[in-house]
C-alpha positions as CSV (number, residue, x, y, z in Angstrom):
1,M,0.0,0.0,0.0
2,P,2.4,2.7,-1.2
3,L,-0.1,5.6,-0.9
4,L,-0.6,4.8,2.8
5,D,3.0,4.2,3.4
6,N,4.2,7.5,1.9
7,G,1.4,9.5,3.6
8,T,-0.5,10.5,0.4
9,V,-3.7,8.8,1.6
10,K,-4.5,9.0,5.3
11,P,-7.5,7.3,7.0
12,L,-10.0,9.6,8.6
13,I,-10.4,8.6,12.2
14,D,-13.7,9.6,13.8
15,G,-12.9,8.5,17.3
16,T,-10.8,6.2,19.5
17,Y,-12.3,4.2,22.3
18,P,-10.8,1.9,24.9
19,L,-11.9,-1.7,24.5
20,K,-14.1,-1.3,27.6
21,D,-16.2,1.3,25.7
22,A,-16.7,-1.0,22.7
23,A,-20.5,-0.8,23.2
24,K,-20.4,3.0,22.9
25,A,-18.3,2.8,19.8
26,H,-20.7,0.3,18.3
27,A,-23.7,2.4,19.2
28,R,-22.1,5.4,17.4
29,M,-21.5,3.3,14.3
30,E,-25.1,1.9,14.3
31,T,-26.7,5.4,14.4
32,S,-24.5,6.5,11.5
33,Q,-23.1,9.4,13.5
34,H,-19.5,8.6,12.6
35,I,-17.5,10.0,9.7
36,G,-14.4,7.8,9.1
37,K,-13.1,4.9,11.1
38,I,-13.8,4.0,14.7
39,V,-10.7,2.7,16.5
40,L,-10.7,0.4,19.6
41,T,-7.6,0.4,21.6
42,V,-6.5,-2.6,23.6
């Protein structure tokens, strides 16, 4: 994935949630409130 590697294309991150808040992250995704990716941290 050269475009990602060289920084030409960057993923849009909507939010980062700790794993314990996965239900909140999923609820946000289900209601289509997010724009971009939702990241869970472990």
